[in-house]
All heavy atoms as a GROMACS GRO file, in nm:
protein
  464
    1MET      N    1   9.836   8.247  13.107
    1MET     CA    2   9.819   8.364  13.024
    1MET      C    3   9.772   8.326  12.887
    1MET      O    4   9.815   8.229  12.827
    1MET     CB    5   9.958   8.426  13.004
    1MET     CG    6   9.981   8.542  13.093
    1MET     SD    7  10.135   8.619  13.033
    1MET     CE    8  10.166   8.714  13.173
    2GLY      N    9   9.675   8.405  12.835
    2GLY     CA   10   9.631   8.378  12.697
    2GLY      C   11   9.719   8.439  12.596
    2GLY      O   12   9.786   8.538  12.622
    3ALA      N   13   9.721   8.380  12.480
    3ALA     CA   14   9.807   8.428  12.370
    3ALA      C   15   9.738   8.547  12.311
    3ALA      O   16   9.612   8.554  12.294
    3ALA     CB   17   9.829   8.324  12.267
    4SER      N   18   9.812   8.650  12.267
    4SER     CA   19   9.757   8.765  12.208
    4SER      C   20   9.722   8.736  12.058
    4SER      O   21   9.767   8.634  12.003
    4SER     CB   22   9.853   8.881  12.214
    4SER     OG   23   9.960   8.861  12.123
    5ILE      N   24   9.647   8.828  11.995
    5ILE     CA   25   9.615   8.807  11.856
    5ILE      C   26   9.736   8.810  11.770
    5ILE      O   27   9.746   8.732  11.673
    5ILE     CB   28   9.517   8.921  11.811
    5ILE    CG1   29   9.374   8.896  11.876
    5ILE    CG2   30   9.498   8.923  11.660
    5ILE    CD1   31   9.274   9.001  11.844
    6GLN      N   32   9.837   8.884  11.802
    6GLN     CA   33   9.961   8.889  11.726
    6GLN      C   34  10.036   8.757  11.736
    6GLN      O   35  10.093   8.710  11.638
    6GLN     CB   36  10.051   8.996  11.778
    6GLN     CG   37  10.026   9.136  11.717
    6GLN     CD   38  10.132   9.238  11.754
    6GLN    OE1   39  10.197   9.225  11.862
    6GLN    NE2   40  10.154   9.332  11.670
    7ASP      N   41  10.035   8.692  11.849
    7ASP     CA   42  10.105   8.565  11.870
    7ASP      C   43  10.036   8.452  11.789
    7ASP      O   44  10.102   8.362  11.736
    7ASP     CB   45  10.106   8.526  12.019
    7ASP     CG   46  10.199   8.622  12.097
    7ASP    OD1   47  10.282   8.688  12.039
    7ASP    OD2   48  10.176   8.628  12.221
    8THR      N   49   9.903   8.454  11.778
    8THR     CA   50   9.833   8.344  11.716
    8THR      C   51   9.812   8.362  11.566
    8THR      O   52   9.783   8.273  11.492
    8THR     CB   53   9.695   8.327  11.776
    8THR    OG1   54   9.619   8.444  11.758
    8THR    CG2   55   9.704   8.293  11.925
    9GLY      N   56   9.825   8.492  11.521
    9GLY     CA   57   9.802   8.518  11.377
    9GLY      C   58   9.656   8.538  11.346
    9GLY      O   59   9.615   8.555  11.232
   10ALA      N   60   9.569   8.538  11.449
   10ALA     CA   61   9.425   8.558  11.428
   10ALA      C   62   9.400   8.702  11.400
   10ALA      O   63   9.484   8.791  11.432
   10ALA     CB   64   9.350   8.512  11.552
   11PHE      N   65   9.287   8.732  11.338
   11PHE     CA   66   9.254   8.872  11.314
   11PHE      C   67   9.103   8.893  11.333
   11PHE      O   68   9.028   8.795  11.338
   11PHE     CB   69   9.289   8.914  11.170
   11PHE     CG   70   9.215   8.841  11.066
   11PHE    CD1   71   9.100   8.893  11.007
   11PHE    CD2   72   9.260   8.719  11.014
   11PHE    CE1   73   9.032   8.827  10.911
   11PHE    CE2   74   9.189   8.654  10.917
   11PHE     CZ   75   9.077   8.707  10.864
   12ASP      N   76   9.063   9.014  11.349
   12ASP     CA   77   8.924   9.046  11.369
   12ASP      C   78   8.854   9.054  11.229
   12ASP      O   79   8.882   9.139  11.152
   12ASP     CB   80   8.912   9.185  11.443
   12ASP     CG   81   8.771   9.222  11.475
   12ASP    OD1   82   8.683   9.137  11.458
   12ASP    OD2   83   8.753   9.336  11.520
   13ALA      N   84   8.761   8.966  11.207
   13ALA     CA   85   8.692   8.960  11.081
   13ALA      C   86   8.610   9.080  11.055
   13ALA      O   87   8.585   9.119  10.940
   13ALA     CB   88   8.605   8.832  11.070
   14ALA      N   89   8.564   9.149  11.161
   14ALA     CA   90   8.490   9.273  11.144
   14ALA      C   91   8.570   9.382  11.077
   14ALA      O   92   8.518   9.474  11.013
   14ALA     CB   93   8.434   9.321  11.276
   15ALA      N   94   8.700   9.371  11.092
   15ALA     CA   95   8.789   9.474  11.029
   15ALA      C   96   8.785   9.470  10.878
   15ALA      O   97   8.816   9.568  10.815
   15ALA     CB   98   8.933   9.453  11.076
   16LEU      N   99   8.741   9.360  10.822
   16LEU     CA  100   8.732   9.351  10.674
   16LEU      C  101   8.624   9.430  10.614
   16LEU      O  102   8.623   9.462  10.495
   16LEU     CB  103   8.716   9.205  10.631
   16LEU     CG  104   8.830   9.108  10.669
   16LEU    CD1  105   8.788   8.967  10.631
   16LEU    CD2  106   8.954   9.152  10.603
   17ASN      N  107   8.525   9.471  10.698
   17ASN     CA  108   8.410   9.559  10.654
   17ASN      C  109   8.441   9.705  10.665
   17ASN      O  110   8.358   9.788  10.630
   17ASN     CB  111   8.285   9.523  10.731
   17ASN     CG  112   8.240   9.386  10.699
   17ASN    OD1  113   8.260   9.332  10.594
   17ASN    ND2  114   8.177   9.318  10.797
   18GLN      N  115   8.557   9.744  10.712
   18GLN     CA  116   8.597   9.884  10.728
   18GLN      C  117   8.615   9.948  10.589
   18GLN      O  118   8.641   9.881  10.490
   18GLN     CB  119   8.723   9.901  10.808
   18GLN     CG  120   8.710   9.863  10.949
   18GLN     CD  121   8.842   9.880  11.023
   18GLN    OE1  122   8.950   9.878  10.964
   18GLN    NE2  123   8.838   9.889  11.154
   19ALA      N  124   8.605  10.075  10.585
   19ALA     CA  125   8.624  10.152  10.460
   19ALA      C  126   8.773  10.153  10.424
   19ALA      O  127   8.854  10.180  10.512
   19ALA     CB  128   8.575  10.295  10.474
   20ARG      N  129   8.800  10.121  10.298
   20ARG     CA  130   8.942  10.125  10.254
   20ARG      C  131   8.987  10.272  10.238
   20ARG      O  132   8.910  10.358  10.208
   20ARG     CB  133   8.956  10.055  10.118
   20ARG     CG  134   8.930   9.904  10.132
   20ARG     CD  135   8.976   9.838  10.007
   20ARG     NE  136   8.950   9.695  10.014
   20ARG     CZ  137   9.038   9.606  10.059
   20ARG    NH1  138   9.158   9.647  10.099
   20ARG    NH2  139   9.010   9.483  10.067
   21CYS      N  140   9.111  10.294  10.265
   21CYS     CA  141   9.174  10.428  10.253
   21CYS      C  142   9.163  10.478  10.108
   21CYS      O  143   9.216  10.404  10.018
   21CYS     CB  144   9.310  10.427  10.305
   21CYS     SG  145   9.398  10.586  10.290
   22PRO      N  146   9.107  10.591  10.082
   22PRO     CA  147   9.097  10.640   9.943
   22PRO      C  148   9.234  10.686   9.886
   22PRO      O  149   9.255  10.690   9.768
   22PRO     CB  150   8.998  10.756   9.948
   22PRO     CG  151   8.999  10.802  10.091
   22PRO     CD  152   9.036  10.682  10.174
   23ASP      N  153   9.325  10.727   9.976
   23ASP     CA  154   9.456  10.775   9.931
   23ASP      C  155   9.543  10.661   9.874
   23ASP      O  156   9.606  10.679   9.770
   23ASP     CB  157   9.528  10.842  10.044
   23ASP     CG  158   9.467  10.976  10.080
   23ASP    OD1  159   9.374  11.024  10.005
   23ASP    OD2  160   9.511  11.042  10.178
   24CYS      N  161   9.550  10.552   9.942
   24CYS     CA  162   9.640  10.443   9.898
   24CYS      C  163   9.559  10.322   9.836
   24CYS      O  164   9.621  10.226   9.796
   24CYS     CB  165   9.720  10.387  10.015
   24CYS     SG  166   9.624  10.311  10.150
   25GLY      N  167   9.425  10.333   9.831
   25GLY     CA  168   9.347  10.226   9.772
   25GLY      C  169   9.343  10.100   9.856
   25GLY      O  170   9.305   9.991   9.808
   26GLY      N  171   9.371  10.112   9.984
   26GLY     CA  172   9.360   9.995  10.078
   26GLY      C  173   9.488   9.917  10.087
   26GLY      O  174   9.491   9.811  10.153
   27THR      N  175   9.596   9.961  10.020
   27THR     CA  176   9.721   9.886  10.028
   27THR      C  177   9.807   9.919  10.150
   27THR      O  178   9.891   9.843  10.192
   27THR     CB  179   9.807   9.907   9.903
   27THR    OG1  180   9.846  10.042   9.892
   27THR    CG2  181   9.736   9.863   9.779
   28GLY      N  182   9.787  10.042  10.199
   28GLY     CA  183   9.862  10.088  10.312
   28GLY      C  184   9.998  10.148  10.276
   28GLY      O  185  10.080  10.183  10.362
   29GLU      N  186  10.025  10.156  10.148
   29GLU     CA  187  10.154  10.212  10.103
   29GLU      C  188  10.142  10.287   9.971
   29GLU      O  189  10.048  10.265   9.900
   29GLU     CB  190  10.256  10.100  10.083
   29GLU     CG  191  10.217   9.995   9.981
   29GLU     CD  192  10.307   9.872   9.980
   29GLU    OE1  193  10.375   9.849  10.080
   29GLU    OE2  194  10.311   9.808   9.876
   30PHE      N  195  10.234  10.373   9.950
   30PHE     CA  196  10.246  10.446   9.823
   30PHE      C  197  10.370  10.390   9.750
   30PHE      O  198  10.472  10.370   9.808
   30PHE     CB  199  10.267  10.595   9.845
   30PHE     CG  200  10.144  10.664   9.888
   30PHE    CD1  201  10.140  10.728  10.016
   30PHE    CD2  202  10.028  10.674   9.810
   30PHE    CE1  203  10.023  10.792  10.060
   30PHE    CE2  204   9.919  10.738   9.851
   30PHE     CZ  205   9.914  10.798   9.974
   31ARG      N  206  10.351  10.376   9.616
   31ARG     CA  207  10.464  10.337   9.532
   31ARG      C  208  10.488  10.450   9.431
   31ARG      O  209  10.400  10.485   9.357
   31ARG     CB  210  10.438  10.208   9.459
   31ARG     CG  211  10.428  10.092   9.554
   31ARG     CD  212  10.401   9.960   9.473
   31ARG     NE  213  10.406   9.848   9.564
   31ARG     CZ  214  10.508   9.769   9.579
   31ARG    NH1  215  10.618   9.787   9.508
   31ARG    NH2  216  10.506   9.670   9.664
   32ILE      N  217  10.609  10.509   9.441
   32ILE     CA  218  10.640  10.621   9.352
   32ILE      C  219  10.752  10.575   9.261
   32ILE      O  220  10.862  10.540   9.307
   32ILE     CB  221  10.685  10.740   9.441
   32ILE    CG1  222  10.579  10.777   9.538
   32ILE    CG2  223  10.721  10.858   9.350
   32ILE    CD1  224  10.626  10.870   9.649
   33ASP      N  225  10.721  10.573   9.129
   33ASP     CA  226  10.821  10.537   9.033
   33ASP      C  227  10.906  10.659   8.997
   33ASP      O  228  10.850  10.770   8.974
   33ASP     CB  229  10.755  10.477   8.908
   33ASP     CG  230  10.689  10.347   8.933
   33ASP    OD1  231  10.743  10.273   9.016
   33ASP    OD2  232  10.586  10.319   8.877
   34SER      N  233  11.038  10.642   8.990
   34SER     CA  234  11.124  10.753   8.961
   34SER      C  235  11.229  10.713   8.860
   34SER      O  236  11.271  10.596   8.851
   34SER     CB  237  11.194  10.788   9.096
   34SER     OG  238  11.298  10.885   9.071
   35GLU      N  239  11.258  10.807   8.769
   35GLU     CA  240  11.364  10.786   8.670
   35GLU      C  241  11.463  10.900   8.681
   35GLU      O  242  11.425  11.019   8.689
   35GLU     CB  243  11.309  10.787   8.532
   35GLU     CG  244  11.220  10.667   8.501
   35GLU     CD  245  11.170  10.665   8.359
   35GLU    OE1  246  11.199  10.760   8.284
   35GLU    OE2  247  11.101  10.572   8.321
   36ASN      N  248  11.591  10.869   8.685
   36ASN     CA  249  11.699  10.964   8.691
   36ASN      C  250  11.802  10.932   8.582
   36ASN      O  251  11.822  10.817   8.548
   36ASN     CB  252  11.768  10.963   8.829
   36ASN     CG  253  11.675  11.002   8.940
   36ASN    OD1  254  11.604  11.097   8.926
   36ASN    ND2  255  11.677  10.924   9.050
   37ILE      N  256  11.873  11.034   8.538
   37ILE     CA  257  11.979  11.012   8.441
   37ILE      C  258  12.112  11.034   8.515
   37ILE      O  259  12.134  11.138   8.579
   37ILE     CB  260  11.968  11.109   8.323
   37ILE    CG1  261  11.835  11.089   8.250
   37ILE    CG2  262  12.089  11.093   8.227
   37ILE    CD1  263  11.811  11.185   8.135
   38ASN      N  264  12.201  10.935   8.513
   38ASN     CA  265  12.324  10.942   8.588
   38ASN      C  266  12.432  11.009   8.498
   38ASN      O  267  12.405  11.056   8.386
   38ASN     CB  268  12.370  10.809   8.636
   38ASN     CG  269  12.403  10.711   8.524
   38ASN    OD1  270  12.418  10.751   8.409
   38ASN    ND2  271  12.412  10.583   8.556
   39GLU      N  272  12.554  11.017   8.555
   39GLU     CA  273  12.662  11.085   8.484
   39GLU      C  274  12.706  11.021   8.355
   39GLU      O  275  12.772  11.081   8.269
   39GLU     CB  276  12.780  11.106   8.578
   39GLU     CG  277  12.844  10.978   8.624
   39GLU     CD  278  12.777  10.914   8.745
   39GLU    OE1  279  12.679  10.974   8.800
   39GLU    OE2  280  12.821  10.810   8.791
   40ASN      N  281  12.668  10.894   8.332
   40ASN     CA  282  12.700  10.821   8.209
   40ASN      C  283  12.588  10.829   8.110
   40ASN      O  284  12.579  10.744   8.017
   40ASN     CB  285  12.734  10.673   8.240
   40ASN     CG  286  12.856  10.662   8.329
   40ASN    OD1  287  12.951  10.740   8.317
   40ASN    ND2  288  12.859  10.568   8.420
   41ILE      N  289  12.491  10.918   8.130
   41ILE     CA  290  12.373  10.938   8.041
   41ILE      C  291  12.293  10.805   8.036
   41ILE      O  292  12.240  10.766   7.931
   41ILE     CB  293  12.414  10.984   7.900
   41ILE    CG1  294  12.519  11.094   7.906
   41ILE    CG2  295  12.291  11.034   7.827
   41ILE    CD1  296  12.477  11.222   7.978
   42GLU      N  297  12.284  10.733   8.146
   42GLU     CA  298  12.202  10.614   8.154
   42GLU      C  299  12.080  10.644   8.242
   42GLU      O  300  12.090  10.718   8.340
   42GLU     CB  301  12.280  10.500   8.220
   42GLU     CG  302  12.404  10.458   8.141
   42GLU     CD  303  12.494  10.361   8.214
   42GLU    OE1  304  12.489  10.360   8.339
   42GLU    OE2  305  12.566  10.291   8.148
   43VAL      N  306  11.966  10.584   8.206
   43VAL     CA  307  11.849  10.608   8.282
   43VAL      C  308  11.844  10.504   8.398
   43VAL      O  309  11.851  10.384   8.373
   43VAL     CB  310  11.721  10.596   8.196
   43VAL    CG1  311  11.596  10.608   8.276
   43VAL    CG2  312  11.723  10.698   8.085
   44GLU      N  313  11.832  10.557   8.519
   44GLU     CA  314  11.817  10.469   8.634
   44GLU      C  315  11.670  10.472   8.685
   44GLU      O  316  11.618  10.583   8.708
   44GLU     CB  317  11.910  10.516   8.747
   44GLU     CG  318  12.055  10.508   8.716
   44GLU     CD  319  12.147  10.561   8.824
   44GLU    OE1  320  12.094  10.639   8.909
   44GLU    OE2  321  12.260  10.527   8.828
   45LYS      N  322  11.608  10.363   8.697
   45LYS     CA  323  11.469  10.354   8.743
   45LYS      C  324  11.469  10.295   8.882
   45LYS      O  325  11.542  10.201   8.912
   45LYS     CB  326  11.385  10.267   8.650
   45LYS     CG  327  11.372  10.328   8.513
   45LYS     CD  328  11.283  10.244   8.425
   45LYS     CE  329  11.269  10.302   8.284
   45LYS     NZ  330  11.179  10.225   8.204
   46GLN      N  331  11.381  10.356   8.968
   46GLN     CA  332  11.363  10.294   9.102
   46GLN      C  333  11.224  10.322   9.148
   46GLN      O  334  11.156  10.415   9.103
   46GLN     CB  335  11.466  10.360   9.200
   46GLN     CG  336  11.441  10.506   9.234
   46GLN     CD  337  11.543  10.559   9.328
   46GLN    OE1  338  11.658  10.511   9.333
   46GLN    NE2  339  11.504  10.654   9.405
   47THR      N  340  11.177  10.236   9.243
   47THR     CA  341  11.047  10.252   9.297
   47THR      C  342  11.065  10.278   9.448
   47THR      O  343  11.130  10.201   9.516
   47THR     CB  344  10.962  10.125   9.280
   47THR    OG1  345  10.949  10.098   9.138
   47THR    CG2  346  10.824  10.143   9.341
   48VAL      N  347  11.010  10.391   9.496
   48VAL     CA  348  11.015  10.425   9.636
   48VAL      C  349  10.883  10.385   9.702
   48VAL      O  350  10.774  10.420   9.651
   48VAL     CB  351  11.039  10.578   9.654
   48VAL    CG1  352  11.040  10.615   9.802
   48VAL    CG2  353  11.164  10.620   9.584
   49ILE      N  354  10.891  10.308   9.804
   49ILE     CA  355  10.770  10.261   9.875
   49ILE      C  356  10.768  10.323  10.013
   49ILE      O  357  10.860  10.309  10.091
   49ILE     CB  358  10.772  10.107   9.890
   49ILE    CG1  359  10.783  10.042   9.751
   49ILE    CG2  360  10.644  10.061   9.962
   49ILE    CD1  361  10.801   9.892   9.757
   50THR      N  362  10.657  10.395  10.044
   50THR     CA  363  10.640  10.462  10.170
   50THR      C  364  10.506  10.428  10.233
   50THR      O  365  10.409  10.405  10.156
   50THR     CB  366  10.653  10.613  10.160
   50THR    OG1  367  10.544  10.662  10.074
   50THR    CG2  368  10.786  10.655  10.100
   51PRO      N  369  10.494  10.423  10.362
   51PRO     CA  370  10.362  10.401  10.424
   51PRO      C  371  10.268  10.514  10.400
   51PRO      O  372  10.310  10.634  10.392
   51PRO     CB  373  10.393  10.381  10.573
   51PRO     CG  374  10.536  10.419  10.596
   51PRO     CD  375  10.600  10.432  10.462
   52CYS      N  376  10.140  10.487  10.392
   52CYS     CA  377  10.039  10.588  10.373
   52CYS      C  378  10.022  10.669  10.504
   52CYS      O  379  10.006  10.611  10.609
   52CYS     CB  380   9.908  10.528  10.334
   52CYS     SG  381   9.770  10.642  10.314
   53ASP      N  382  10.026  10.800  10.490
   53ASP     CA  383  10.013  10.883  10.609
   53ASP      C  384   9.870  10.889  10.663
   53ASP      O  385   9.847  10.900  10.784
   53ASP     CB  386  10.058  11.028  10.582
   53ASP     CG  387  10.208  11.043  10.561
   53ASP    OD1  388  10.284  10.956  10.620
   53ASP    OD2  389  10.249  11.130  10.489
   54ARG      N  390   9.772  10.884  10.574
   54ARG     CA  391   9.631  10.894  10.616
   54ARG      C  392   9.583  10.776  10.700
   54ARG      O  393   9.516  10.792  10.801
   54ARG     CB  394   9.545  10.910  10.495
   54ARG     CG  395   9.400  10.934  10.527
   54ARG     CD  396   9.317  10.973  10.407
   54ARG     NE  397   9.184  11.012  10.443
   54ARG     CZ  398   9.093  11.041  10.359
   54ARG    NH1  399   9.121  11.047  10.228
   54ARG    NH2  400   8.974  11.074  10.399
   55CYS      N  401   9.619  10.653  10.660
   55CYS     CA  402   9.570  10.538  10.736
   55CYS      C  403   9.678  10.476  10.823
   55CYS      O  404   9.649  10.381  10.893
   55CYS     CB  405   9.519  10.432  10.632
   55CYS     SG  406   9.645  10.363  10.531
   56GLY      N  407   9.798  10.534  10.822
   56GLY     CA  408   9.904  10.479  10.905
   56GLY      C  409   9.958  10.344  10.861
   56GLY      O  410  10.014  10.269  10.940
   57GLY      N  411   9.939  10.313  10.729
   57GLY     CA  412   9.991  10.186  10.676
   57GLY      C  413   9.896  10.070  10.694
   57GLY      O  414   9.932   9.955  10.660
   58THR      N  415   9.776  10.092  10.746
   58THR     CA  416   9.684   9.981  10.770
   58THR      C  417   9.597   9.954  10.647
   58THR      O  418   9.552   9.841  10.630
   58THR     CB  419   9.586  10.012  10.887
   58THR    OG1  420   9.509  10.123  10.853
   58THR    CG2  421   9.665  10.036  11.015
   59GLY      N  422   9.575  10.051  10.560
   59GLY     CA  423   9.489  10.033  10.443
   59GLY      C  424   9.345  10.064  10.470
   59GLY      O  425   9.259  10.063  10.378
   60PHE      N  426   9.306  10.093  10.595
   60PHE     CA  427   9.171  10.116  10.631
   60PHE      C  428   9.164  10.252  10.707
   60PHE      O  429   9.253  10.291  10.778
   60PHE     CB  430   9.112  10.012  10.720
   60PHE     CG  431   9.111   9.874  10.651
   60PHE    CD1  432   9.206   9.780  10.679
   60PHE    CD2  433   9.006   9.842  10.560
   60PHE    CE1  434   9.204   9.658  10.615
   60PHE    CE2  435   9.006   9.720  10.500
   60PHE     CZ  436   9.106   9.626  10.525
   61ILE      N  437   9.052  10.323  10.693
   61ILE     CA  438   9.025  10.445  10.766
   61ILE      C  439   8.916  10.422  10.866
   61ILE      O  440   8.827  10.340  10.844
   61ILE     CB  441   8.998  10.565  10.680
   61ILE    CG1  442   8.877  10.534  10.589
   61ILE    CG2  443   9.119  10.598  10.593
   61ILE    CD1  444   8.830  10.657  10.509
   62ARG      N  445   8.916  10.498  10.974
   62ARG     CA  446   8.811  10.488  11.072
   62ARG      C  447   8.688  10.555  11.025
   62ARG      O  448   8.694  10.661  10.963
   62ARG     CB  449   8.858  10.548  11.203
   62ARG     CG  450   8.974  10.481  11.268
   62ARG     CD  451   8.997  10.541  11.407
   62ARG     NE  452   9.120  10.488  11.462
   62ARG     CZ  453   9.127  10.380  11.541
   62ARG    NH1  454   9.012  10.310  11.565
   62ARG    NH2  455   9.239  10.334  11.588
   63ALA      N  456   8.569  10.497  11.058
   63ALA     CA  457   8.446  10.557  11.017
   63ALA      C  458   8.420  10.676  11.107
   63ALA      O  459   8.458  10.681  11.227
   63ALA     CB  460   8.332  10.456  11.038
   64GLY      N  461   8.356  10.778  11.051
   64GLY     CA  462   8.316  10.890  11.134
   64GLY      C  463   8.361  11.013  11.081
   64GLY      O  464   8.385  11.110  11.076
   0.00000   0.00000   0.00000
């Protein structure tokens, strides 16, 4: 049996020429900075990271 691309870590070099997703800028994720004030009047900062819905987290969109 031959090893799959996932097993070897190889990738398709042609995929590098695909168009990057305009929504996430090619990162495949969204970073949303948030600030909240807690009950002690302190500012809590957090970053929420979610996968991009348009490209499915790949960072690239299909041509067409």
